[in-house]
N, C-alpha and C positions, 0 to 999 in steps of 0.2 A: 620516921615512918608516919609521919602526919604530911610530908609534902606529896601532891597529886603526880602521879606518873600518866604522861601521854602515850599510852601504848595501843591505841585502837583509834581510828578515823573518827572524826566528830559526824553526827547523823545529821541526814539530809533534811534539811529547814522543811517544814510542814507547809503542804500548798496553801493557796488562798482560798475560800470558801466559794470563790465564783469561776475557779481555774477548771475548763474542761479539756486541758491538753490530755491526749491519750498517754498511757504508761507504756505502749509498745507499738510499735508499727512507724509509718512514715509520719513525718511532721512537716508540713508545707511551710516555707517562709517566702512568700509573695511579695513581688516587688510591680508595681504598676506601669504597663509599658505604655510609650508614648510614641512610638514609632517605631516601625520595621518588626513589626509582628502578624502572625497568621492566627485566627480564630478556627480551632477543631473541633467538633463537636465530641463528647462522651461517645456517642455511638461508634465513631471510628477509634477515638483513643482505647476502648474498654471493648471493642468486638470481641464475642465469644468465639468466634470461628477463623478468624483471620489470624495468620501468623505474626509474630512481631516483625519479621522484613517487609511483610505487605505494610503493617500499620504505619511504620517510618518511611517507607517509600512513598505511600500516599501522602502524608504530612511533608515528605518534600517536594512532590509534584504539587500541591496545593500551594506552596510558598512561591513557587515560580512563577516570574512575570509570563503574560500572555505572549504565545509566540515561541517559547523557548522549547528546545528539542527534549523530548524524553523518549528518545529510543534504544533499544537494549545497550548496543554499542556505547553510547554517551552515557548512560547511567553506570556502565561497568568499567567505564575510564573515570569514573567521578566516584565511585566506593569500591571497597575492596571485595566486594562479593563477586562472582563469578556471573556470567552473562546466562548461564542455565538457571540459575537461583533468580535471576532478577527476572527473567522472561516468566517464572513460575509465579512471581509475586505478583506480576502484572495481570496475568491469568486471573489469580485469586479477586484482585481489586474489580478486575472485568466482571466478574460472576457475581459479587457483592453487589454492583451496581454504582462503585466509586468510577470507574473508568467505562468510558465508551468509545469504541472505534467505529466512525463512519465512512465509507467508501462513497468518494465524490469524483464526478468526470469532469475534467478542465476544458474549456472552450477548444483547444486542439486536439482533443480526443484521448489525452492522458489519463490515467486513473491515480488518484492520491487518497491516502487514507488520514482521516482527520481526527485527531484524539481530543476529545472532551474529558476534562476532571471537575469531577462532582463533589461538593462538599456535603452534599447529602445523596444518598443512593437513589439514582433517577428512577427506579421503579417502585420506590414508595414516597415519592413527592406527589403532596396533596392536590388535588385539582381547584380550580377557583370556586369560591364559597357559592351555595346554592342561592339561587334567587327567593325572596321573602315569601314563606309561606308554604315552600316545597318542605317536603318531609326530611328528616336527617338519618343517616345510619346510626345506630346502636352498638355498633361492634368496637370493643374496646381497642384504643390505639395500637396496642401491642400488636395485637392480630387483624387490624384494619387492612381491608383490601382496597379502600378508596373506590369503590364501585358507587358510582349514583344510582339512587333508585330510580328506574324507570316507569314512567305514566303509562296507562295504556295508550297503543299505537293509535293515532287518527287514521280515517279512512283516507289512504292515498288518492291525491289529486291526479288526472290524466294529464301526462307530460306529452310535449311536442317531441319530434325524435329529433335529436342533435344530429346536425349535417356536418357542421365544422370538424374537423381533428382534434384532438386534445392537443393543447401544447406541452403539456409536461408529460406525455407518452413516452415510454423508453424507444430510442429508435430500432429497427430492426437489424440484427448483426450483418455485417457485410459478407458476402459468402467469400470465401477461399478461392484464391486463384487456380485453375486446373490446368495441368501441364499437357502437353500435345504428345509426350514422350514417356512411356512408361517407364521405360528402362532407367530413369532417372530416380525412380522410388526409393529405391534401395540406398542409393547414395544419400538421401534425404532423410530417411529415417536414421541413418548412423549418424548424421551432423544433428539431428535433434536429442538422439539418447546420449552424445558427447558432450551435450551443452552442461551437465551437473559437475563435469569436471573442471570446467571455467569457472562456473556459477553455480554454488550447491544450491541455492533457491528453486533453482529452474529443474529439479529431478522431477520428470514427467512419468505417467503411468505407460503402461502399453497403449491403453486404449486412447491418451493423449496423443502420442507420438504419431499412433494410425490415423488419427484425425487430422492432424496439421502436416502430413508427411505430402500430399498435394501441393500445397503452398509452397514449402520450401522445394521442391521438385520443378515449380514455374520459375523460381529464382533461378535454379541451376541452368533450367531450358534459356532462360536470357543472357547466359554466360556470366553471371555473378561468381564471383570466386567466394570457395566456402569460407574462408577466411574473413571477407567482406561481410558476408550474410552472419556468421556468428559474432562479430563485433555489433551489427545491428540490432541482435536479438539480444546479447548481454549487456550492452553499455547502459549506465546510467537507470539503475534498476530501483523502484522506490522501494522504501523501508518503513514498515514490515510489507512482506510480498505475498498475500492471501491467496489468490488465485493466479499461478505462475501460467497455464495454461490459456486462459484468457489474455492476457497481457501478449503474449507471444501470437496469438492469433490476431490480436489488432496490429502486430508490429509487423505482421507478416503480409496483410492486408494493405496496409497505409504507406508502408515503406516499399512496395514493389517497384522495381527499378523498371523504366520503360524498355522497350526489346532496341536491339543495336540496330542501326540502319544498316543497310545493304551495301557492302563494298562497292567503290565506284568503279566502272567497267575501264579495263586498260584500253590507252589510245591506241587507234589502228595506225600500224608505221607500214607504208608503202615500201616494198623492198628494192634494191638496187637491180638494175639489169644492164648488160653490157649491148651494145647496139650490133645487129649483126653485119653490119656495113664499115661502118668506122670504128668500132670496138669502143665507143664512147659510153661512159657512165650515164645512166638516167634511171628514174624512179618509173615504175609500172608494176602493175599485178602480174603481168605476162611478159616473156621475153619476145623482143620483136626489133624493130627501129627506133630510133631515137626521131625527135620532133625535126631534126635537120632533114635527115636522110627520107624523112617520109614526103616532103615537100617534093611537088612535079620540077 
């Protein structure tokens, strides 16, 4: 009975006096990255309102190189989530300021959507520092609106009227072509309403259909086939398409085909006649005598 029996596991060794390891929860085991890494702020990783899918999608987008495609279909092919969930996550990032979509017009008149990924919400980026001596805002950083204090407005000086047009002013939209045959309006309206069967993004309202009908009727008046009109309006659509009616208006106006030339007149054929005297055939507009019989 003097031998000791090991019937219980040994106790855990006591920790060192300087040990600050938590007794529960996550324990980080970090390794230093020297290449192939992306810096993510805790304001994104620990965001209190974004969904976990939106946070992960923002981290993935910020790790991509410049010019990478981040459309809904591209992301749905890369991850197991559906297009609907990815589109909802992109909207969350756009509302939170981590994603920004800007519509730009190219030189050829086409409209493209440029997507910007911000590692900090662009709505809360601080402006440049105020000049020396200017008063500073005292609002805490958590609720700061980053509005610089305004001094008293000076008395405006008289300015000369500007005569030259502004170079950055948006050009006025080109008016739609107007047909001369009102009977083609119904066919044009049906063609516009049927576009959503070929391209769901081109779902138009009744107001848009009524506004675009005269332009399509002008195409029909110039003997354009309905299939050719449909291909011109639905081919090579931008993604995402925010304003389908504006895109259709531009294409109807810019791609309007010229009128067909008038058909050439048929050549005049002089009929054959039989001579009244010698019964010889000759060409003349009216019956009579041939050239030999008319001689004295």
